C-alpha positions as CSV (number, residue, x, y, z in Angstrom):
1,M,-22.1,1.1,-11.5
2,T,-20.4,2.4,-8.3
3,D,-19.4,0.3,-5.4
4,F,-22.2,2.1,-3.4
5,E,-24.7,1.2,-6.0
6,R,-23.5,-2.4,-6.2
7,N,-23.7,-2.7,-2.4
8,R,-27.2,-1.2,-2.3
9,S,-28.5,-3.4,-5.1
10,Q,-27.1,-6.6,-3.6
11,K,-28.6,-5.8,-0.1
12,L,-32.0,-5.0,-1.8
13,K,-31.9,-8.3,-3.7
14,I,-31.3,-10.1,-0.4
15,I,-34.3,-8.4,1.2
16,L,-36.5,-9.1,-1.8
17,F,-35.3,-12.8,-1.9
18,T,-36.2,-13.1,1.8
19,L,-39.8,-11.7,1.0
20,K,-40.1,-14.3,-1.8
21,I,-38.9,-17.1,0.2
22,L,-41.4,-16.3,3.0
23,T,-44.2,-16.2,0.3
24,I,-43.2,-19.7,-0.9
25,L,-43.1,-21.1,2.7
26,F,-46.4,-19.6,3.5
27,T,-47.9,-21.2,0.4
28,A,-46.5,-24.6,1.5
29,V,-48.4,-24.5,4.8
30,P,-52.0,-24.9,3.5
31,V,-50.9,-27.3,0.8
32,F,-49.4,-29.7,3.3
33,Q,-52.3,-29.3,5.6
34,K,-54.5,-30.3,2.7
35,I,-52.4,-33.4,1.9
36,F,-51.7,-34.4,5.6
37,P,-54.7,-33.4,7.7
38,Q,-54.0,-32.4,11.3
39,Q,-56.0,-35.2,12.8
40,N,-53.5,-37.8,11.5
41,A,-50.7,-38.3,14.1
42,S,-48.2,-39.5,11.4
43,F,-47.7,-39.4,7.7
44,P,-50.1,-41.8,5.9
45,T,-47.5,-44.1,4.5
46,N,-50.2,-46.0,2.5
47,D,-51.4,-42.8,0.8
48,Y,-49.1,-43.1,-2.1
49,K,-50.8,-40.3,-4.3
50,G,-50.6,-37.9,-1.4
51,T,-47.0,-38.7,-0.6
52,L,-46.0,-38.4,-4.3
53,F,-47.8,-35.0,-4.6
54,A,-46.1,-33.8,-1.5
55,E,-42.7,-34.8,-2.9
56,L,-43.4,-33.1,-6.3
57,F,-44.6,-30.0,-4.6
58,T,-41.6,-29.9,-2.3
59,G,-39.3,-30.4,-5.3
60,A,-41.1,-27.5,-7.1
61,V,-40.7,-25.2,-4.1
62,I,-36.9,-26.1,-3.8
63,G,-36.5,-25.5,-7.5
64,L,-38.1,-22.1,-7.4
65,I,-36.0,-21.2,-4.3
66,M,-32.9,-22.1,-6.3
67,L,-34.1,-20.1,-9.3
68,L,-34.6,-17.1,-7.0
69,W,-31.2,-17.5,-5.5
70,K,-29.7,-17.6,-8.9
71,M,-31.2,-14.1,-9.4
72,L,-29.0,-12.8,-6.6
73,D,-25.9,-13.4,-8.8
74,K,-24.9,-9.9,-10.0
75,G,-23.8,-11.3,-13.3
76,N,-27.4,-12.5,-14.0
77,S,-29.5,-10.1,-16.1
78,R,-33.2,-9.8,-15.4
79,S,-35.2,-9.9,-18.6
80,R,-38.9,-9.0,-18.8
81,I,-39.8,-12.6,-19.7
82,Y,-37.9,-13.8,-16.6
83,T,-39.9,-11.4,-14.4
84,V,-43.3,-12.4,-16.0
85,L,-42.4,-16.1,-15.6
86,E,-41.6,-15.6,-11.9
87,L,-44.7,-13.7,-11.2
88,T,-46.9,-16.3,-13.0
89,I,-45.4,-19.0,-10.8
90,F,-46.0,-17.1,-7.7
91,F,-49.6,-16.3,-8.6
92,L,-50.2,-20.0,-9.3
93,L,-48.7,-21.0,-6.0
94,I,-50.7,-18.5,-4.1
95,M,-54.0,-19.4,-5.8
96,F,-53.2,-23.1,-5.1
97,A,-52.6,-22.3,-1.5
98,I,-55.9,-20.3,-1.4
99,Y,-57.7,-23.4,-2.9
100,C,-56.2,-25.7,-0.4
101,S,-57.2,-23.5,2.5
102,G,-60.9,-23.0,1.6
103,G,-61.0,-20.9,-1.5
104,P,-63.2,-17.9,-0.9
105,V,-63.0,-18.1,2.9
106,S,-59.2,-18.7,2.9
107,S,-57.1,-16.7,5.2
108,Y,-54.1,-16.9,2.9
109,K,-55.2,-14.1,0.4
110,F,-52.8,-11.8,2.3
111,L,-50.0,-13.6,0.5
112,F,-50.5,-11.3,-2.5
113,L,-49.2,-8.5,-0.3
114,Y,-45.7,-10.1,-0.4
115,L,-45.7,-10.0,-4.2
116,I,-47.0,-6.4,-4.2
117,I,-44.5,-5.2,-1.7
118,S,-41.5,-6.8,-3.4
119,H,-42.3,-5.7,-6.9
120,A,-43.3,-2.2,-6.0
121,I,-40.0,-1.8,-4.2
122,E,-37.9,-3.5,-7.0
123,Y,-39.7,-1.9,-10.1
124,G,-41.6,1.1,-8.8
125,I,-45.1,2.4,-8.7
126,T,-46.3,1.1,-12.2
127,T,-45.3,-2.4,-11.7
128,G,-46.7,-2.2,-8.1
129,F,-50.1,-1.2,-9.5
130,V,-50.0,-3.9,-12.1
131,V,-49.3,-6.7,-9.6
132,S,-51.9,-5.2,-7.2
133,A,-54.5,-5.1,-10.0
134,I,-53.8,-8.7,-11.0
135,S,-54.0,-9.8,-7.2
136,S,-57.3,-7.9,-6.9
137,V,-58.8,-9.7,-9.9
138,L,-57.7,-13.0,-8.6
139,V,-59.3,-12.3,-5.2
140,V,-62.6,-11.2,-6.9
141,L,-62.5,-14.4,-9.0
142,T,-62.4,-16.5,-5.8
143,D,-65.3,-14.5,-4.4
144,V,-67.3,-15.1,-7.5
145,F,-66.6,-18.7,-7.3
146,G,-67.9,-18.6,-3.7
147,L,-71.0,-16.9,-4.6
148,L,-71.7,-19.3,-7.5
149,N,-71.2,-22.3,-5.1
150,N,-73.1,-20.7,-2.2
151,V,-70.2,-20.6,0.1
152,S,-71.2,-18.8,3.2
153,G,-69.0,-16.3,5.2
154,N,-68.2,-12.6,5.4
155,Y,-65.3,-12.9,2.9
156,L,-66.7,-10.3,0.6
157,E,-66.4,-7.4,3.2
158,N,-62.9,-8.6,4.1
159,D,-61.8,-8.8,0.5
160,V,-63.0,-5.3,-0.3
161,A,-60.8,-4.1,2.5
162,L,-57.9,-6.4,1.4
163,I,-58.1,-5.0,-2.2
164,A,-58.1,-1.4,-0.9
165,M,-55.0,-2.4,1.1
166,F,-53.4,-3.9,-2.0
167,I,-53.8,-0.6,-3.9
168,S,-52.7,1.7,-1.0
169,I,-49.6,-0.3,-0.4
170,A,-48.7,-0.5,-4.1
171,W,-49.1,3.2,-4.4
172,T,-47.2,4.1,-1.1
173,L,-44.3,1.7,-1.7
174,G,-44.1,2.4,-5.5
175,Y,-44.1,6.2,-4.9
176,Y,-41.5,6.0,-2.1
177,S,-39.3,3.8,-4.4
178,S,-39.6,6.2,-7.3
179,M,-39.0,9.1,-5.1
180,E,-35.9,7.4,-3.7
181,D,-34.5,6.5,-7.2
182,H,-35.1,10.1,-8.3
183,F,-33.3,11.5,-5.2
184,I,-30.4,9.1,-5.7
185,D,-30.1,10.1,-9.4
186,M,-30.1,13.7,-8.3
187,L,-27.3,13.1,-5.8
188,K,-25.3,11.1,-8.4
189,E,-25.7,13.9,-11.0
190,H,-24.6,16.5,-8.3
191,A,-21.6,14.2,-7.4
192,N,-20.6,13.7,-10.9
193,R,-20.7,17.3,-12.1
194,D,-17.9,19.9,-11.8
195,G,-19.3,22.8,-9.7
196,L,-17.8,25.5,-11.9
197,T,-18.3,24.4,-15.5
198,S,-21.2,21.9,-15.1
199,S,-19.3,19.4,-17.1
200,Y,-18.7,15.9,-15.6
201,N,-15.8,15.7,-13.2
202,H,-12.5,13.8,-13.1
203,R,-13.8,10.9,-10.9
204,Y,-16.8,10.2,-13.1
205,F,-14.5,10.3,-16.2
206,F,-12.6,7.2,-15.0
207,E,-15.8,5.5,-14.1
208,V,-17.5,6.1,-17.4
209,F,-14.4,5.7,-19.6
210,E,-13.5,2.3,-18.2
211,Q,-17.0,1.0,-19.1
212,D,-16.9,2.5,-22.6
213,F,-13.4,1.1,-23.2
214,E,-14.5,-2.4,-22.2
215,T,-17.7,-2.3,-24.3
216,S,-16.1,-1.0,-27.4
217,R,-13.2,-3.6,-27.1
218,K,-15.8,-6.3,-26.6
219,E,-18.0,-5.3,-29.5
220,G,-15.3,-4.1,-31.8
221,R,-16.6,-0.6,-32.1
222,P,-14.5,2.5,-32.7
223,L,-13.7,4.7,-29.8
224,C,-11.5,7.9,-29.5
225,L,-10.5,9.9,-26.5
226,A,-9.6,13.6,-26.9
227,M,-7.6,15.5,-24.3
228,L,-8.0,19.2,-24.6
229,D,-5.8,21.8,-22.7
230,I,-6.2,25.6,-22.8
231,D,-2.8,27.1,-23.9
232,H,-1.1,29.6,-21.6
233,F,-4.0,29.5,-19.2
234,K,-1.9,30.1,-16.2
235,E,-0.5,33.2,-17.8
236,Y,-4.0,34.4,-18.4
237,N,-5.0,33.7,-14.8
238,D,-2.0,35.5,-13.5
239,T,-2.8,38.6,-15.7
240,Y,-6.5,38.9,-15.3
241,G,-7.3,37.0,-12.0
242,H,-9.1,33.8,-11.3
243,Q,-12.6,35.1,-11.8
244,R,-11.8,36.0,-15.4
245,G,-10.1,32.6,-15.7
246,D,-13.2,30.8,-14.4
247,A,-15.4,32.7,-16.9
248,V,-13.1,31.4,-19.7
249,L,-13.4,27.8,-18.5
250,V,-17.2,28.1,-18.4
251,R,-17.2,29.6,-22.0
252,V,-15.0,26.8,-23.3
253,V,-17.3,24.1,-21.9
254,E,-20.3,26.0,-23.4
255,E,-18.7,26.0,-26.8
256,M,-17.8,22.3,-26.5
257,K,-21.4,21.3,-25.8
258,K,-22.5,23.2,-28.9
259,H,-19.7,21.7,-31.0
260,F,-20.1,18.1,-29.8
261,P,-23.8,17.7,-29.5
262,E,-23.7,14.0,-30.3
263,T,-21.8,13.2,-27.1
264,D,-22.5,13.6,-23.4
265,G,-19.0,12.7,-22.6
266,I,-17.4,16.1,-21.8
267,F,-15.3,16.1,-18.6
268,R,-13.2,18.4,-16.7
269,Y,-10.1,16.3,-16.3
270,G,-8.0,18.9,-14.5
271,G,-7.7,22.6,-13.9
272,D,-7.7,23.8,-17.5
273,E,-7.7,20.3,-19.1
274,F,-10.8,18.6,-20.5
275,S,-11.5,15.2,-22.0
276,I,-14.1,14.1,-24.6
277,I,-15.2,10.6,-25.2
278,L,-16.0,10.1,-28.9
279,H,-18.0,7.0,-29.7
280,N,-18.1,5.3,-33.0
281,C,-15.5,7.7,-34.3
282,S,-12.2,6.9,-36.0
283,A,-9.0,8.8,-35.2
284,K,-9.3,10.7,-38.5
285,Q,-12.9,11.8,-37.8
286,A,-11.9,12.8,-34.3
287,S,-8.9,14.8,-35.5
288,E,-11.2,16.7,-38.1
289,L,-13.9,17.3,-35.5
290,T,-11.6,18.5,-32.8
291,D,-9.6,20.6,-35.2
292,A,-12.7,22.4,-36.4
293,F,-13.5,23.1,-32.7
294,R,-10.0,24.4,-32.1
295,S,-10.2,26.7,-35.1
296,H,-13.7,28.0,-34.0
297,L,-12.4,28.6,-30.4
298,E,-9.4,30.5,-31.7
299,Q,-11.7,32.9,-33.5
300,T,-14.2,33.4,-30.7
301,L,-12.2,33.3,-27.5
302,C,-10.6,36.5,-26.1
303,V,-10.4,38.6,-29.3
304,D,-11.6,41.9,-27.8
305,E,-8.4,43.9,-27.5
306,K,-10.0,46.5,-25.2
307,E,-10.6,43.8,-22.6
308,N,-7.3,42.1,-23.6
309,P,-4.6,44.9,-23.4
310,Y,-1.8,42.3,-22.9
311,H,-2.8,40.5,-26.1
312,V,-2.9,37.2,-24.3
313,K,-4.5,34.9,-27.0
314,L,-6.1,31.8,-25.6
315,T,-6.1,28.8,-27.9
316,V,-6.3,25.0,-27.2
317,S,-4.1,22.0,-27.8
318,V,-5.7,18.6,-28.4
319,G,-4.3,15.1,-28.1
320,I,-6.2,12.1,-29.5
321,A,-5.9,8.4,-29.0
322,E,-7.8,5.7,-30.7
323,I,-8.7,2.3,-29.2
324,S,-6.4,-0.5,-30.6
325,P,-5.9,-4.2,-29.8
326,S,-2.4,-3.5,-28.3
327,M,-4.1,-1.8,-25.4
328,N,-4.4,-3.8,-22.2
329,T,-6.6,-1.4,-20.1
330,Y,-8.4,1.9,-20.6
331,L,-5.4,3.5,-18.7
332,D,-3.3,2.7,-21.7
333,M,-5.6,4.8,-24.0
334,I,-5.6,7.7,-21.4
335,S,-1.8,7.6,-21.4
336,R,-1.7,7.8,-25.2
337,A,-4.1,10.7,-25.4
338,D,-1.9,12.4,-22.7
339,T,1.1,11.7,-24.8
340,A,-0.5,13.2,-27.9
341,L,-1.6,16.3,-26.0
342,Y,2.0,16.6,-24.7
343,N,3.2,16.5,-28.4
344,A,0.6,19.1,-29.4
345,K,1.8,21.5,-26.7
346,F,5.4,20.6,-27.4
347,L,5.0,21.5,-31.0
348,N,4.1,25.1,-30.3
349,R,0.5,24.5,-29.1
350,N,-2.7,25.5,-30.8
351,R,-2.9,22.2,-32.8
352,V,-4.4,18.7,-32.8
353,E,-2.1,15.7,-32.6
354,V,-3.2,12.0,-32.9
355,F,-1.2,9.5,-31.0
356,S,1.3,7.6,-33.2
357,S,4.0,5.2,-32.2
358,I,6.6,3.1,-33.9
359,F,5.7,0.3,-31.6
360,D,2.1,0.2,-32.9
361,E,3.4,0.0,-36.4
362,I,5.5,-3.0,-35.3
363,D,2.6,-4.5,-33.4
364,N,0.6,-4.6,-36.7
365,S,3.5,-6.0,-38.7
366,A,3.4,-9.6,-39.9
367,D,7.1,-10.0,-38.8
368,L,6.7,-11.9,-35.5
369,K,10.3,-11.8,-34.7
370,L,10.3,-8.0,-35.1
371,H,7.2,-7.8,-32.9
372,N,8.8,-9.8,-30.1
373,T,12.0,-7.7,-30.3
374,L,10.2,-4.4,-30.0
375,T,8.1,-5.8,-27.1
376,S,11.4,-6.5,-25.2
377,M,12.7,-3.0,-26.1
378,R,9.5,-1.5,-24.9
379,A,10.2,-3.0,-21.4
380,L,13.8,-1.6,-21.5
381,I,12.4,1.9,-22.2
382,S,10.0,1.5,-19.3
383,V,13.0,0.8,-17.1
384,I,14.6,4.1,-18.2
385,N,11.3,5.8,-17.3
386,S,11.3,4.3,-13.8
387,R,14.9,5.5,-13.1
388,D,15.2,8.9,-15.0
389,D,12.2,11.0,-16.1
390,Y,14.3,13.5,-18.0
391,T,15.9,10.8,-20.2
392,Y,12.5,9.2,-21.0
393,N,10.8,12.4,-21.9
394,H,13.8,13.4,-23.9
395,T,13.6,10.1,-25.8
396,N,10.0,10.7,-26.7
397,R,10.6,14.2,-27.9
398,V,13.7,13.2,-30.0
399,A,11.5,10.4,-31.6
400,K,8.9,13.0,-32.4
401,Y,11.5,15.1,-34.2
402,C,12.8,12.2,-36.0
403,W,9.3,11.3,-37.1
404,M,8.8,14.7,-38.5
405,M,12.2,14.7,-40.2
406,A,11.4,11.4,-41.8
407,R,8.5,13.1,-43.5
408,Q,10.6,16.2,-44.3
409,L,13.3,14.1,-46.0
410,N,10.7,11.8,-47.7
411,L,12.5,8.7,-46.3
412,G,11.3,5.3,-47.3
413,R,9.4,3.1,-44.9
414,E,12.4,1.0,-43.8
415,D,14.6,4.1,-43.2
416,A,11.9,5.9,-41.4
417,R,11.4,2.9,-39.1
418,T,15.1,2.5,-38.4
419,L,15.4,6.1,-37.6
420,M,12.4,6.0,-35.2
421,V,13.6,2.9,-33.4
422,G,17.0,4.4,-33.2
423,A,15.5,7.6,-31.7
424,F,13.6,5.5,-29.0
425,L,16.7,3.5,-28.0
426,H,19.6,5.9,-28.5
427,D,19.9,6.5,-24.7
428,L,19.3,3.0,-23.8
429,G,22.8,2.5,-22.4
430,K,22.0,4.9,-19.6
431,I,20.4,2.0,-17.7
432,N,23.8,1.0,-16.7
433,Y,24.3,4.2,-14.6
434,Q,23.3,5.0,-11.1
435,K,20.2,7.2,-10.9
436,E,22.3,9.9,-9.0
437,L,24.6,10.3,-12.0
438,L,21.8,10.8,-14.4
439,I,20.0,13.4,-12.4
440,A,23.0,15.2,-11.0
441,S,22.2,18.9,-10.3
442,A,25.8,20.0,-10.6
443,P,28.2,19.8,-13.6
444,L,29.8,16.3,-13.9
445,S,33.4,15.7,-12.9
446,D,35.9,14.7,-15.6
447,E,35.7,11.1,-14.4
448,Q,31.9,11.0,-14.4
449,W,31.8,12.6,-17.8
450,A,34.2,10.1,-19.3
451,E,32.1,7.4,-17.9
452,L,28.8,8.8,-19.2
453,K,30.4,9.1,-22.7
454,K,30.3,5.3,-22.8
455,H,26.5,5.1,-23.0
456,P,26.4,4.8,-26.8
457,V,28.6,1.7,-26.6
458,Y,26.6,0.2,-23.8
459,G,23.3,0.8,-25.6
460,A,24.7,-0.6,-28.9
461,E,25.8,-3.8,-27.0
462,I,22.3,-4.3,-25.5
463,V,20.6,-4.0,-28.9
464,R,23.3,-6.1,-30.7
465,Q,22.7,-9.0,-28.3
466,I,19.0,-9.0,-29.4
467,G,20.0,-9.3,-33.1
468,G,18.4,-8.1,-36.4
469,F,19.0,-4.4,-35.7
470,D,22.4,-3.8,-37.2
471,E,21.4,-0.4,-38.6
472,V,19.9,0.7,-35.3
473,V,23.1,-0.4,-33.5
474,T,24.9,2.0,-35.8
475,L,22.6,4.9,-35.0
476,I,23.0,4.2,-31.3
477,L,26.8,4.2,-31.6
478,Q,27.0,7.3,-33.7
479,H,24.4,9.7,-32.2
480,H,27.2,11.6,-30.3
481,E,29.7,11.7,-33.2
482,R,30.4,15.0,-34.9
483,Y,30.5,15.9,-38.5
484,D,34.2,17.2,-38.1
485,G,35.2,13.9,-36.4
486,K,35.6,15.3,-32.9
487,G,32.7,13.4,-31.3
488,Y,32.6,10.2,-29.3
489,P,33.0,7.2,-28.8
490,Y,35.1,6.6,-31.9
491,G,35.5,10.0,-33.7
492,V,34.0,8.9,-37.0
493,E,34.1,11.7,-39.5
494,G,31.6,13.4,-41.9
495,P,30.4,11.3,-44.8
496,K,31.6,8.1,-43.1
497,L,28.8,8.6,-40.6
498,N,25.5,7.0,-41.3
499,R,23.1,9.6,-42.7
500,L,20.3,8.6,-40.3
501,S,22.8,9.0,-37.4
502,R,23.4,12.5,-38.6
503,V,19.7,13.2,-38.5
504,L,19.4,11.8,-35.0
505,T,22.3,13.9,-33.8
506,V,20.7,17.1,-34.9
507,A,17.3,16.1,-33.2
508,D,19.0,14.9,-30.1
509,S,21.2,18.1,-29.7
510,Y,18.3,20.4,-30.4
511,D,16.1,18.9,-27.8
512,A,18.9,19.2,-25.3
513,M,19.2,22.8,-26.0
514,V,15.5,23.8,-25.7
515,N,14.7,21.8,-22.5
516,D,16.0,22.5,-19.0
517,R,18.5,20.1,-17.5
518,P,19.5,19.9,-13.9
519,Y,22.8,21.8,-14.5
520,K,21.9,23.9,-17.6
521,K,19.1,26.3,-18.4
522,K,17.3,25.9,-21.8
523,M,17.5,28.1,-24.8
524,T,14.7,29.7,-26.7
525,Q,13.9,28.3,-30.1
526,D,15.6,31.2,-31.9
527,Q,18.8,30.8,-29.8
528,A,18.8,27.0,-30.5
529,I,18.4,27.6,-34.3
530,A,21.3,30.0,-34.2
531,E,23.3,27.4,-32.4
532,L,22.5,24.8,-35.0
533,R,23.7,27.2,-37.7
534,R,26.8,28.1,-35.7
535,C,27.8,24.5,-35.4
536,S,26.7,23.6,-38.9
537,G,29.7,21.9,-40.7
538,T,31.5,21.1,-37.4
539,Q,29.1,19.3,-35.1
540,F,26.2,18.9,-37.6
541,D,25.8,17.9,-41.2
542,P,25.1,21.3,-42.8
543,E,22.5,20.1,-45.3
544,L,20.5,18.1,-42.5
545,A,20.8,21.0,-40.0
546,E,19.1,23.3,-42.5
547,E,16.5,20.8,-43.3
548,F,15.8,20.5,-39.5
549,I,15.4,24.3,-39.2
550,R,13.0,24.3,-42.3
551,M,11.0,21.6,-40.5
552,L,10.9,23.6,-37.2
553,K,9.5,26.6,-39.0
554,K,6.7,24.6,-40.4
555,I,5.3,23.6,-37.0
């Protein structure tokens, strides 16, 4: 529910509450007139029964008012039983007021109007008609009672007009209320839709996903978020123009609606980026479902070579995140899906990647000390992110390469974990440097370079103080050592280097080659592979360098 809807609902509740309070107060007037006739100048202190009845009636009225006030609490849900009970009490109060003020000739039959008005506004035309029908029946019953008891008066004619008023007011207000609700729904639908693709828009995504996240977490139900991005879409737009690009976006959404019929959660998250909320779906199921869609789209989108002379092939990359206990808010899940999408695009695009993190593995570990340690390190990595975006993104990419190399080399669980933790923390020592040094746009001076070379020692010292990570300390210290012994900080040579350190060195160096740095342009993948082979046996372990190249060619 939006702030506008909450505000409107609260104001409407106050208006309806006021109408109901007026109804209660009006019913109290004839009751007290019956108990305390006007000719008495003071309360009859010796009329104990009358006084007791007045006190009980007053208590009932106050209790009903408090009950109605409780309904104003936005956290209080209105059940059907609650509404029926409320209506029953009001009908009884009004009938008692009519009885106390003359029955068939009572002038308080108009009080039914308050019930009809409030319920027609609150619930619409159907409920308004039901309340007006019950009110009409009760009025007719009082008239029958009057005829049977020979009560004189022109109440029959008046009541016919009153019943007609009941029906007309119920229809008018109920129809207006239904029309207003329909109009508001139309405005909401228009406001929540993307004008081009007719999918839901970015703003509505956050509103819906926050609710879905909280509901799934509370009820323990599976939930996945898929972030989908069209590969090379800017290139396509530049080649064919925005009109053709818009047509592609519309086509992609049409295909998504066909492929994901069980969900209405398709949103245009950005220019060429979409999000899909998948309820009651595991990460494995989401991966299979979205990969089937990716494959389908690859075969159907822009395959006509006559209309595609530049052979710009449009594919999609997908990142998936699954809800987990370690997430504090829905924003954590969006961030993970974004990271998974980044990994999919980073790994040559046209693929589906499910978010995975060494931290989640540790979070699920029974080792409480390990869990607490990684929590502290997670905070340190966040510090790096706040000071130096390049180092933070570089760290994530290197960790991804190490994760793939762990599978390539069939490493055991403990070695894989050590390698991943080392990859995440290998540049931790850079938090000791000024931001200006880390993001310098010009080549570093000899003094600056000599100082920056100390970051493996600084990082190792930080991790050593925490304890329990001796092998990770070794990886951090050695990730800039060379196979020929000419690296830093200590010049450790070849086989004396930790094997996992040698894996980290290859991953770290490759990523530095294929990504832009402030003072150096990136290489292509082929150029970087050639450089790995050129430096094989000098900077890099020859065997591991070749394994890394084989791994790259698989992705």
